[in-house]
C-alpha positions as CSV (number, residue, x, y, z in Angstrom):
1,M,100.7,104.1,112.3
2,I,98.1,106.9,112.1
3,P,95.2,105.9,114.2
4,V,92.3,108.3,114.7
5,R,92.6,110.3,117.9
6,D,89.2,111.0,119.5
7,D,87.3,110.1,122.7
8,K,85.1,107.4,121.0
9,S,87.6,105.2,119.3
10,C,88.9,101.9,120.8
11,Y,91.6,99.8,119.2
12,T,92.2,96.1,119.3
13,Y,95.8,95.4,118.5
14,V,98.3,92.6,118.0
15,L,102.0,93.1,118.9
16,R,104.8,90.7,118.0
17,S,108.0,90.3,119.9
18,V,111.0,90.8,117.7
19,K,113.0,88.8,120.3
20,D,111.0,85.6,120.2
21,G,108.3,86.0,117.6
22,E,105.4,85.6,120.1
23,T,102.3,87.7,119.8
24,Y,100.3,89.7,122.3
25,T,96.7,90.9,121.7
26,G,95.0,93.7,123.7
27,Y,92.7,96.6,123.4
28,T,93.0,100.3,124.3
29,N,91.4,103.7,123.7
30,D,94.9,105.3,123.0
31,L,96.9,103.0,120.7
32,R,100.0,105.3,120.5
33,K,100.2,105.7,124.3
34,R,99.7,102.0,125.0
35,F,102.3,100.9,122.4
36,K,104.8,103.3,123.9
37,Q,104.1,101.9,127.4
38,R,104.7,98.4,126.2
39,Q,107.9,99.4,124.3
40,D,109.2,101.2,127.3
41,G,108.7,98.1,129.5
42,L,106.0,99.6,131.7
43,T,103.8,96.6,131.3
44,S,104.8,93.3,133.0
45,S,103.2,91.0,130.5
46,T,105.4,92.2,127.6
47,K,108.4,93.7,129.5
48,G,110.7,90.7,128.8
49,R,109.6,90.3,125.2
50,R,110.8,93.7,123.9
51,P,111.4,95.1,121.3
52,L,107.8,94.8,120.0
53,E,106.3,95.7,116.7
54,L,102.7,96.5,116.0
55,I,101.6,94.1,113.3
56,Y,97.8,94.6,113.3
57,Y,95.1,96.8,114.7
58,D,91.3,97.4,114.3
59,M,89.5,100.5,115.3
60,C,86.0,100.3,116.9
61,R,83.6,103.0,117.9
62,N,82.5,101.1,120.9
63,E,84.6,99.7,123.8
64,N,82.5,96.6,124.1
65,D,83.1,95.9,120.4
66,A,86.8,96.3,120.9
67,R,86.8,93.9,123.8
68,S,84.8,91.3,121.8
69,R,87.3,91.6,119.0
70,E,90.2,91.1,121.4
71,L,88.6,87.9,122.8
72,F,88.0,86.7,119.3
73,L,91.6,87.3,118.2
74,K,92.8,85.5,121.3
75,S,90.7,82.4,120.5
76,G,92.0,79.6,118.2
77,M,89.9,80.9,115.3
78,G,91.1,84.4,115.9
79,K,94.8,83.3,115.9
80,R,94.2,81.4,112.6
81,Y,92.5,84.6,111.2
82,I,95.6,86.7,112.0
83,K,98.0,84.1,110.6
84,N,95.9,83.9,107.4
85,R,95.4,87.7,107.2
86,L,99.1,88.4,107.6
87,K,100.6,85.3,106.0
88,R,102.7,87.1,103.5
89,F,104.0,89.6,106.0
90,L,104.7,86.9,108.6
91,S,106.4,84.7,106.0
92,L,108.7,87.5,105.0
93,T,109.7,88.5,108.6
94,G,110.0,85.0,110.0
């Protein structure tokens, strides 16, 4: 994972729980820091689902674009997009 580090980038990301296979979608302006917080159990929504793996992310230059992308990926069509986009990876990892 080598995301660009600057003040203008926002990331929409999808994490998957190694424990139960469920996914979590969010957005942040510091992907490395946010992923570490989630891995370390500092976020209640994913604390009990650790360990987590980053399976997808998009970089946007605008926070509103990243929020819109997050909302899309949380929708039914967005979940289908991720499953189709990552179908080979997901089929290999169960």
